C-alpha positions as CSV (number, residue, x, y, z in Angstrom):
1,M,123.6,51.6,78.7
2,F,121.4,52.7,81.6
3,D,121.1,56.4,82.3
4,L,122.2,56.7,86.2
5,D,120.0,60.4,85.8
6,L,117.0,58.4,85.1
7,A,118.0,56.1,88.4
8,L,115.5,56.7,91.5
9,H,118.5,58.5,94.0
10,P,119.4,56.4,97.1
11,D,116.8,58.7,99.8
12,V,114.0,58.1,97.9
13,C,114.6,54.2,97.8
14,A,114.7,54.5,102.0
15,M,112.0,55.9,102.4
16,L,109.5,54.3,99.8
17,K,111.0,51.0,101.5
18,S,107.9,50.2,103.8
19,R,105.2,52.2,104.6
20,E,106.7,53.4,108.3
21,T,109.5,54.6,106.6
22,L,107.7,56.8,104.3
23,L,104.8,58.0,106.7
24,D,108.4,58.7,109.1
25,H,110.1,60.8,106.0
26,C,107.0,62.3,106.3
27,S,106.7,63.6,109.5
28,Q,110.0,64.0,109.4
29,L,109.4,67.0,106.8
30,C,106.8,68.1,108.5
31,L,109.3,69.0,111.8
32,L,112.1,70.0,109.7
33,S,109.6,72.6,108.0
34,T,108.2,73.7,111.0
35,A,111.6,74.7,112.5
36,T,113.0,76.7,109.4
37,S,109.8,79.2,110.6
38,H,111.4,82.1,111.9
39,P,108.7,84.8,112.2
40,S,110.2,87.2,113.7
41,V,113.1,87.6,111.7
42,E,111.1,87.8,108.4
43,R,109.2,91.0,110.1
44,H,112.5,92.9,110.5
45,I,113.7,92.3,107.7
46,L,110.1,92.8,105.9
47,R,110.7,96.4,108.0
48,L,114.2,96.8,107.0
49,L,112.9,96.8,103.0
50,E,110.4,99.2,103.8
51,D,112.1,101.9,105.6
52,A,114.8,101.0,103.2
53,L,113.4,102.0,99.9
54,K,111.2,104.9,101.7
55,P,113.2,107.9,100.6
56,A,112.9,106.4,96.8
57,F,109.3,105.7,96.6
58,G,107.6,107.4,99.5
59,E,105.0,104.7,101.5
60,V,106.0,101.2,100.6
61,R,104.6,97.8,101.8
62,A,106.3,94.1,101.8
63,T,104.9,91.3,102.6
64,L,106.0,87.6,102.2
65,F,104.3,84.8,100.3
66,G,105.8,81.7,98.8
67,S,107.3,78.6,100.9
68,R,107.5,80.3,104.2
69,A,104.7,82.0,104.0
70,S,102.6,78.6,103.5
71,G,104.4,77.3,105.9
72,L,106.3,74.6,103.0
73,A,110.2,75.7,103.8
74,L,112.7,73.8,104.0
75,P,116.4,74.9,105.6
76,G,117.9,76.7,102.3
77,S,114.2,78.6,101.1
78,D,114.7,82.1,99.9
79,L,112.2,84.4,101.2
80,D,109.7,85.7,98.7
81,I,108.9,89.6,99.0
82,F,106.3,91.7,96.9
83,I,107.3,95.1,97.7
84,D,104.0,97.3,97.4
85,L,104.4,101.0,96.0
86,V,101.4,102.4,97.5
87,T,101.9,106.0,98.0
88,Y,101.7,107.1,94.1
89,P,99.0,106.0,91.3
90,A,99.9,104.6,88.8
91,E,99.1,108.4,86.3
92,Y,102.4,108.9,87.8
93,W,104.4,107.1,85.8
94,L,102.1,105.6,82.5
95,D,100.3,109.2,81.9
96,P,103.3,111.0,78.9
97,P,105.7,113.0,80.2
98,L,107.0,108.7,81.0
99,Y,108.2,110.6,84.7
100,Q,106.6,113.5,86.4
101,S,108.4,113.0,89.8
102,N,106.1,115.9,91.5
103,G,108.6,115.6,94.5
104,L,108.9,111.3,94.1
105,F,112.7,111.5,93.3
106,G,113.4,115.1,94.7
107,C,114.3,116.5,91.0
108,P,111.6,118.1,88.7
109,T,109.1,116.7,86.1
110,I,111.6,114.3,83.5
111,V,110.3,114.7,80.2
112,P,112.1,113.3,77.0
113,E,114.6,115.3,76.5
114,Q,116.4,115.0,80.2
115,R,115.6,111.5,81.1
116,F,117.3,111.6,84.7
117,V,116.6,111.3,88.4
118,W,118.4,112.9,90.9
119,L,118.9,110.7,94.1
120,S,120.4,113.4,96.6
121,T,118.5,112.3,98.4
122,I,118.7,108.4,98.6
123,V,122.5,108.6,98.6
124,P,124.8,110.9,99.7
125,E,126.5,112.0,96.4
126,Q,124.3,113.7,93.6
127,R,123.6,110.9,91.6
128,F,122.1,110.9,88.0
129,V,120.5,107.7,86.2
130,W,119.7,108.1,82.9
131,L,116.9,106.4,82.0
132,S,117.6,106.7,78.1
133,T,119.0,102.4,79.1
134,I,116.3,101.8,80.8
135,V,112.8,102.8,79.6
136,P,112.7,102.7,76.2
137,D,109.7,105.5,74.1
138,S,107.6,102.3,73.1
139,H,106.7,102.3,76.8
140,I,104.3,105.5,75.9
141,N,102.3,102.9,73.7
142,E,102.0,100.2,75.6
143,S,98.1,98.9,76.3
144,S,96.1,100.9,78.4
145,N,94.9,98.0,80.3
146,C,98.3,97.9,82.2
147,T,98.4,98.9,86.1
148,F,101.5,100.5,87.9
149,H,102.6,97.2,88.6
150,E,101.7,95.5,85.3
151,S,103.5,97.2,82.9
152,Q,106.6,95.5,81.6
153,S,108.9,98.4,81.0
154,T,107.7,100.1,84.7
155,Q,109.2,96.7,86.3
156,Q,112.5,97.2,84.3
157,F,112.8,100.6,85.7
158,I,111.5,100.5,89.5
159,V,113.8,97.1,89.5
160,R,116.7,98.9,88.4
161,M,116.1,101.6,90.7
162,S,115.6,99.1,93.5
163,A,118.7,97.7,93.3
164,N,121.0,100.8,93.1
165,V,118.9,102.1,96.4
166,L,119.8,98.7,98.3
167,Q,123.0,98.4,97.6
168,Q,123.5,101.2,100.1
169,H,122.7,99.9,102.9
170,P,125.4,97.5,104.9
171,D,122.6,94.6,105.5
172,C,121.8,93.1,102.0
173,K,124.2,91.8,100.3
174,K,125.2,90.6,96.6
175,V,122.2,92.9,94.9
176,C,121.3,91.9,91.9
177,D,119.1,93.2,89.7
178,I,117.0,90.9,87.1
179,P,115.0,93.3,84.7
180,W,113.7,91.1,81.5
181,A,112.2,88.2,83.6
182,R,108.8,87.6,82.7
183,T,108.2,89.1,86.7
184,P,111.1,92.1,87.3
185,I,113.6,90.8,90.9
186,V,115.9,91.8,92.8
187,K,117.7,89.0,93.9
188,L,120.0,90.0,97.5
189,L,121.8,88.9,100.7
190,H,120.7,89.5,104.0
191,A,124.1,89.9,105.3
192,P,123.3,88.8,109.3
193,T,120.7,85.8,108.6
194,Q,122.8,84.8,105.2
195,L,119.3,84.6,103.9
196,K,118.3,84.7,100.6
197,C,115.5,87.5,99.3
198,D,113.8,87.4,96.1
199,L,111.8,91.3,95.9
200,T,108.9,91.2,92.8
201,F,106.9,94.5,92.5
202,K,104.7,93.4,89.9
203,N,101.5,92.6,91.4
204,A,99.7,90.8,94.4
205,L,98.8,86.9,92.6
206,S,101.7,86.3,94.6
207,V,100.4,87.0,97.6
208,E,96.4,85.5,96.4
209,N,98.3,81.9,95.0
210,T,100.6,81.7,98.6
211,K,97.3,82.7,100.5
212,L,95.3,79.3,99.6
213,L,97.7,77.1,101.7
214,R,97.9,79.4,104.4
215,Y,97.5,83.3,105.2
216,R,99.2,85.3,107.2
217,D,98.1,88.8,108.4
218,E,99.7,91.1,110.6
219,G,98.1,92.4,113.2
220,G,100.5,94.0,116.1
221,N,104.1,92.3,116.1
222,T,102.2,89.0,115.6
223,F,101.4,86.7,113.1
224,V,98.0,85.5,112.5
225,C,97.3,82.4,110.5
226,D,94.7,80.9,109.4
227,R,94.9,77.9,107.0
228,L,93.1,77.3,104.0
229,Y,93.9,74.6,101.9
230,T,96.3,72.7,105.2
231,A,93.9,73.6,107.1
232,Y,90.9,71.0,105.8
233,D,93.9,68.0,106.2
234,E,96.8,67.5,107.2
235,R,98.0,64.9,104.7
236,V,97.9,68.2,102.3
237,K,101.3,69.9,104.0
238,Q,103.0,65.5,103.7
239,L,102.2,65.8,100.7
240,V,103.5,68.4,99.4
241,L,107.1,68.5,101.3
242,A,107.5,64.9,99.7
243,V,106.6,66.2,96.4
244,R,108.6,68.6,96.8
245,W,112.1,66.9,98.4
246,W,111.5,63.9,95.7
247,S,112.0,66.7,93.1
248,K,114.6,68.1,94.9
249,L,116.8,65.0,95.0
250,H,116.1,64.4,91.1
251,T,117.6,67.8,90.0
252,L,114.1,68.5,88.3
253,T,113.2,71.5,89.8
254,A,114.7,74.8,88.5
255,S,113.3,78.2,87.2
256,N,113.7,76.3,83.9
257,K,111.8,73.0,85.2
258,F,109.4,72.2,87.3
259,T,109.6,75.2,90.2
260,N,108.3,74.8,93.5
261,Y,104.7,76.4,93.1
262,A,104.5,74.6,90.5
263,L,104.9,71.4,91.9
264,T,102.5,72.4,94.8
265,V,99.3,73.2,92.4
266,M,100.0,69.9,90.4
267,T,99.9,68.0,94.2
268,L,96.4,70.0,95.1
269,F,95.1,69.6,91.5
270,Y,96.0,65.4,92.5
271,L,94.0,65.8,95.9
272,M,91.4,67.9,94.5
273,T,90.7,64.9,92.0
274,C,90.8,62.8,95.1
275,R,88.3,65.1,96.9
276,V,90.7,65.6,99.4
277,I,90.3,69.1,98.5
278,P,87.9,71.3,96.5
279,P,89.0,73.3,93.9
280,V,89.6,77.2,94.0
281,E,86.1,77.7,92.2
282,F,84.6,76.2,95.1
283,L,86.3,78.9,97.7
284,H,85.2,81.2,95.1
285,W,81.6,80.3,95.8
286,K,80.4,78.3,98.5
287,Y,81.1,80.6,101.4
288,T,78.4,84.2,102.2
289,G,79.9,84.0,105.8
290,P,81.9,87.1,107.7
291,K,85.1,85.4,107.3
292,K,86.5,86.5,104.4
293,F,90.2,85.2,103.6
294,I,91.2,86.7,100.6
295,S,89.1,89.5,99.1
296,V,91.4,91.8,96.9
297,S,91.2,91.9,93.4
298,V,94.2,91.8,91.2
299,T,95.7,92.8,87.7
300,H,91.4,92.5,86.7
301,W,91.9,88.7,87.8
302,L,89.1,87.5,90.1
303,C,91.3,86.3,93.7
304,S,87.9,87.1,96.1
305,C,88.0,83.6,98.0
306,R,86.0,83.4,100.9
307,V,87.0,79.9,102.5
308,M,84.2,77.6,104.6
309,H,86.0,76.6,107.8
310,P,86.8,73.2,108.1
311,S,84.5,72.7,111.5
312,Q,81.7,74.1,109.1
313,C,81.8,72.0,106.5
314,D,79.6,68.8,107.5
315,S,79.8,68.3,102.7
316,L,81.3,70.2,99.9
317,V,79.6,70.8,97.1
318,V,82.1,71.1,94.0
319,F,81.2,72.1,90.4
320,L,82.6,69.8,88.0
321,S,81.9,71.9,85.4
322,C,80.0,75.2,85.0
323,D,76.5,73.1,83.5
324,A,77.5,70.5,85.7
325,P,74.5,69.8,88.9
326,Q,75.8,69.8,92.5
327,Q,77.5,67.1,92.8
328,P,78.0,66.3,97.0
329,L,81.3,65.1,99.1
330,S,79.6,63.3,101.1
331,S,82.3,60.8,102.4
332,P,85.5,63.0,102.4
333,N,89.2,60.7,101.2
334,K,90.0,58.7,104.0
335,Q,92.7,57.1,102.4
336,S,95.9,57.3,104.3
337,L,98.9,59.3,103.5
338,D,101.1,56.1,101.9
339,K,98.3,55.6,99.6
340,L,98.1,59.1,98.7
341,V,101.7,59.2,98.3
342,A,101.5,55.7,95.3
343,G,98.3,57.9,93.6
344,F,100.4,60.9,93.1
345,F,103.0,58.6,91.2
346,H,101.1,56.7,89.4
347,F,98.4,59.9,88.7
348,Y,101.4,61.9,87.2
349,S,103.1,58.9,85.5
350,T,100.0,57.7,83.5
351,Y,99.1,61.4,82.8
352,D,97.8,62.1,79.3
353,Y,99.6,65.1,78.9
354,A,99.3,65.7,75.7
355,T,95.6,66.5,75.4
356,L,95.2,68.0,78.5
357,V,96.1,71.2,81.2
358,V,95.4,70.7,84.8
359,C,93.3,73.2,85.9
360,P,93.4,73.8,89.6
361,L,90.6,76.3,89.6
362,R,87.9,73.7,87.7
363,G,89.9,70.9,90.0
364,Q,89.3,69.0,86.9
365,S,91.2,68.6,83.1
366,L,90.5,70.8,80.2
367,L,91.4,69.4,76.7
368,R,94.7,72.3,75.2
369,D,92.1,72.2,72.4
370,T,89.8,74.5,74.4
371,F,92.9,77.4,74.7
372,R,92.5,77.6,71.0
373,L,89.1,80.2,71.6
374,N,86.9,77.7,69.5
375,D,84.8,76.7,72.6
376,L,84.4,79.4,75.0
377,T,82.6,77.9,77.1
378,R,84.5,75.7,78.4
379,L,87.3,78.0,79.7
380,P,87.0,79.8,83.0
381,L,84.7,83.2,82.1
382,N,87.6,85.1,84.0
383,Y,90.2,83.7,81.1
384,V,87.6,84.2,78.3
385,E,86.7,88.2,80.0
386,S,90.7,89.0,80.0
387,V,91.6,87.4,76.4
388,L,88.3,88.9,74.9
389,V,87.4,91.5,76.4
390,E,90.4,93.9,77.8
391,R,92.5,92.0,74.6
392,R,95.4,91.1,77.5
393,E,98.1,90.8,74.6
394,E,99.5,87.1,77.0
395,Q,97.5,83.8,76.3
396,F,97.8,80.6,77.8
397,R,100.4,78.8,76.0
398,H,98.7,75.7,75.3
399,Y,101.5,74.4,72.6
400,T,104.3,73.5,75.7
401,P,104.8,70.0,76.5
402,V,103.2,69.9,80.3
403,C,100.6,72.5,80.8
404,V,99.8,73.6,84.0
405,Q,97.1,76.6,84.7
406,D,98.0,79.0,87.8
407,P,94.6,78.4,89.6
408,F,94.9,82.9,89.8
409,D,96.7,84.4,86.8
410,L,94.9,82.1,84.0
411,S,97.1,83.4,81.1
412,H,100.0,81.9,82.7
413,N,101.2,78.4,82.1
414,L,103.1,77.0,85.1
415,T,105.4,74.9,83.6
416,K,105.6,76.8,80.2
417,A,110.0,75.9,81.1
418,V,109.6,72.6,80.6
419,S,111.4,70.8,78.3
420,P,110.6,67.3,76.8
421,E,113.8,65.3,78.4
422,V,112.7,66.7,82.0
423,L,108.7,65.6,81.3
424,N,110.3,62.2,80.3
425,K,112.2,62.5,83.2
426,F,109.9,63.6,85.5
427,I,107.0,60.7,84.1
428,H,110.1,57.6,84.8
429,L,111.1,58.7,87.8
430,C,107.1,58.8,89.1
431,N,106.7,55.5,87.1
432,A,109.5,54.3,89.2
433,S,108.3,55.2,92.6
434,W,105.2,54.2,92.2
435,E,106.0,50.9,91.5
436,L,108.3,50.9,95.0
437,C,105.1,52.2,96.6
438,D,103.0,49.8,95.0
439,G,104.4,47.3,96.9
440,L,104.0,48.7,100.5
């Protein structure tokens, strides 16, 4: 019997009915994305969180990242927010004894025999949190390479503490901490706007990832936006939105399937192979002018990307591998959007998932076997240095059904949770969609 789960959604069939319907639908998605953005509301929520967390952590800085920051949000998109605890250095948290408050929470120095935090400055009544259930003794033995934001047990403590604080705020409802995730988060609902928010405290890599698509910086009461990949070509945003919408209709998007971010990176990688946009490595290397869009070193990864504005690009020069000659891109890809949509589905319906890794840093696929560290010359230098020199515990998971490398956190496989069944469904639907597109 035919599996209805593998059938194309009727709305997708309608979109791919003709070239005109496809282009019209992509335009509508862009308009819908623009209408979803509410910068003043987003700024208000960021300030609310900073003010709410300040009594517990001192100075904090809330930064929006993800779909809403990159201009790729659709109705129902959550607010992804990075909370930077900027007041206190790592030694306040990592040096034994575990948590020396020094007035941070209005309590005396904490020693292993007295693991509690006095929250009298945060809530009306004096409240004790028993830390023996939150932070294990093994925290002391964690890798010395962990920074304040990287330490997993510290993250679990911060997330639980933040959830406790935010539960007291009248505008924060359904506050829930998820301390055991790879990146511990706090989830909440902003009651006045009914917007769902996901708060992370780990590091700023997610913020840097967002800047690949669109850089938002705060100046006074306004957002100054300088687009990166979306500035090179308007087709980037249109294709990313179309792929995300297509995936959502086919229930391929979830934390244990393809995340929106993974799909975005896969779309960008496809466009790199078409030479519509340059690889991330190009952003590190090409531009030497005064304008810096990204210049942050985060958790030992190289995130310093100086970007040439499209108006300054007569031709793009891309390094395809570390020993390859420079190959100028004198004729940018001029394919129409409908051809790029068809190309995306064909590319990923025929991709060799069994042997290749999607590597947006290089803009080309790498062999899985190279991640066994047998041939270090073919791996990104950042990855080799971090694994061998810094001895990071986490290495890239190259043995999962599909491998997509994060362009900044090079040890992170963005699709490590995708099962063989989900991958097979993705391939089948890509092929079915390509067959429809092929007739346009």
